[in-house]
N, C-alpha and C positions, 0 to 999 in steps of 0.2 A: 566611798560607797562599798559596803561589805559585800562579799561574793557569796551568793546563795549556792551551796553545794548541790542543790537539785538541779541547778542549770548546768552543771558539769559533773554528772554522775559517773561512777566507775563503770567500765565496760570491758572487763577482762575476756579476751577472745575465747579462752578455753571453757568459760562458763556459758557462752551462748553461741558457740560456733554452729551447732546444728540448726538454730533458729536463723543465723545469719546466712547459712547456705540455702536454706528454704526461701527465705525473704529475697535473697539475690535473684532466684529464678522467678518468684512472683512478680517482682518489679520488672524483670525482663519481659514477662508476657504483657504487662500493662504498657511498658515502653515500646514494645513492637507494634502494639495497636495504634499508638500514636504515630509511630514512624510510617505505618501503612497508609495513613489518611491525611498526612500533612506534607506540603511541598518541601523539597529539600532546601535547607538553608546552609549557609557556609559553615563548614566545620561541624556538620550535623547537629546544629544547635535546635533544630526542629524536633529532635527525638527525646530530649532531656526531660526529666521530671523536676519539680520545684518544692522547696520547703514552704509549708504554710502552717497555720495556727492549730492544725490537728495532726499533721503528718507529712505526707508527700502527695503532690497532685500532678495531673497531666497538664493543667490549665485547658481552656476550651478547645476542643478538637472539632474541626469542621466536618459535617456529614450531611450531604444533599441538602444544602441551603439552611441547615440549622446547626447546632452545636451540642456537644455532650462533654462531660468531664468525669475522670475517674480519680477518686481519692483514697489513699490509704489512711484511714483514721486510726492512728496508734494511741488514742485517748479512750475512745469506746470500743476499739478493736473490731472495726467493720471496713470492708471495702465498699465505697459507695459509688454508684453510677448515677450522675444527675444529668437531666435534660432540662430544658426550659419549663416543661410541664409535668415532669415525672422525676421519681427518685426511687432507686432500687438498691438493695445491699445484700452483701453475704457476710458472714461472720468470719473474722480472723481468729483461727483456732487451729490446733494440730490437725493438719490434713496434708495429703500429698500434693505435689505440684500437679500431678495428673488430675486430681480431684478439683484442685483451685482453678485449673484450665478448663475444665468442663463446666464448673459452676458460673465461672465468669462468662464464657461464651453463651451460656443459657441465659444469663442476665442481659447481655447485649441483645440477643435475639428477642426476648421479650419486650425490649425497648424499641424494636424495630431497626436494629443496627446490624448490618451484614458486613463482616470484615474478616479477612483471612490474613494470617501471618506465617512466616517461616518458624516452625516449632523448634528448630535447633538453637540452643543457647549459644551466646557470644562470649568470648574472651575467658572461657573456663576450660580446664583439662578434662578430658574424657566426657564430652557433653552427653546428656541424655535428653532426647526429644521431651519437650514439656508434656505432651499427651501420653507419654509412657513412663514418666518419672515418678516412680512409687518410692524411691529411695529417700528423697528429702521431703520430710513430713513433720517438721517440728515448728512449734510457735510458742515461745515463752513470752507472754503479754508483758511482763515487767522489763525484759530486756528490750523488746520492740519499743516500749515507751522510753526507755533510756536512750536508745538510738536517736528517736525523735528529738528529745530534749537537747541532745549534743548537736544535732543538726540545725535545730533552731538557734541555739546559742552561737554556733559557728557561722551560720548564715548571716546573722546580724553583723558580725564583726567583718565578714568577707565583703558585705555590701559597703561598709565603711571604707575599707581598703580600695574597693573598686572605684569609689567616688573621688579618689585622689587622682585618677587617671583620665585625661581627656582624649587619648587616642582611642584606637579601636580595642575594645574589650568584650569579652563574652558575657552574658548573663552570670550571676551566681547560680549554678544549676548543678542537679544530680545526675550523673551519667549511670544508668543501670547496667551497662556493659561491664565496667569496672567497680561498680558500687561505691562511687566517691562523690563528695561534694567539692566543687572547684570553681575558681575563677581565673581566667586567662587573659594576659594582656599581649598586644601584638605591636611589633615595630613599624608594620606598613610595608616591609620588604618582603619579597618572595623568598621561600625556603628551597634548598634543594629537593628535587622530587623524591618520593618515597614509593615503594611498591606497596600494594595492598589497598583494597577499596576504602577501608576506614582510615588508615594511617595516611594515605595519599591525600585525602581531603582534610583530615584533622590538623595536619602539620604541613599544609600547602603555604603557609606564611610563618615568619619568624615569630616565636612566642615565648612567653615565660609564664609559667603556670603555678598556683598555689592551690593545695587542697587538703582534705581529710579523708581517710578510710579506716575500715575496722581492722586492718592488718592481715597478715597471712605470710606464709612462706618464711623468708628470713626475718621478717619484722613480726615480733611475737605478740603484738597487741596493737591497739588503735594508734594512729600517728597522723601527724601533719607532714606534708611533703611539699617540695618545690623543685622545679627543674626548668632548664632553658632548652628549647629545640629550635635549631641545631644547638648542641652544647658548645660554647666557645671554649678555645684552648685555655687551660689553666683555671677553669671553674672550680675543679675539685680541690684546688689548693687555697681557695678563698676562705677567709675567716668571716663566719656570719654569726648573728645573734639569733637567740641567746646562747649562752655557753653550752647548754645541753644538746643543741643541734649539731649534727655531724652529716658528712657526706658519704653516701654508700656508693662504693665503686662498683658494685654488682647492679645496682638499680639505676645508677647515674642520676641521683636525686639527693636532695638534703632532706633529711629526716628529723623530725622532732616528736618525741613520743608524747601522746595525749596525756598521759599520767603526770608528766613534767609540767604540762600546761594547767591541768585541772587543780593542781596542788599550789600553784602560784598565787601570790597576793591579788594579782589582776590577770586572769586568763586573757582577757581582751588585749591588755598591753603586750603580753608575750606573744600572742598570735600576730598582732600587727608588726611588732619588732621582727619576727621571723619572716613575715611576708615581705616587709620593706628591704630588709638586709639581703635576702636572697634575690629579690628583683634587682636591686642596685648592683650586686655582684655580676649577674648575668648581663644586665643592660650595659654596664660600663664596659665589660670585656668585649661584648659585640657591637660597641660603638652606636648604641642607640641614640636618636636625637631627642635626649630626655627633656631638653628645654622646650620643645614643641609638643611633647606628648603628656607632660605632667602639669597638674593644677598648681 
């Protein structure tokens, strides 16, 4: 089967970073709405967004005996608010985070939905409250669509990888805090406690995670990553596949650059190879009961 390059488009960070930073804040606003109205699930699984056939969605959110859903449509470039009997939308176009915040809450109010969120962004340096952020105001429709196509293609492969595991595993989901798509496996054992509201819950059990994110900092572009938490001794010295993958001592993660994947004859096979080999490296060193956890 030939690979359609449209399924794995280029996404050079330097060309769309302004849009990425704006979208990061927009997804945090939507994610915090879901977080405010849903009961806490283990590892904060209740707050995530999901890839769908148009972009990213909250999935149904309960509200006073009914449900609503918010979707980023990166095909027609709209943010859509749907209830069982109503649909409203705002246009995704260059606008500040503060303007997006006002428009979205006006949309919710018009649909009879009253919700409040903490306007402080999570997991970013020098956070600007959403309702005051006039700095991030970019939206390049082409790159937003490319992002969705990569997420869609990756989501399909991650679901295939997840299906191999019969132990506890997270959904394949998009975390708006770190702006990444990931899937996590668990050994079933407790992990040493951590400080922090988010990390103490997220890493309360031994886990091995694989994911994709647009890059930043020491990683100059989009990349796949994999890590074990807690990290077993000797993990950094393990050889994993494909050969282009490397361990980052600073990040304590294996990194595989997205461009190495998209240029491969079969991106699917390369991603599965990376996910499986990094999982095996961590699970073997941590003495997971693989016979009872794997299909």
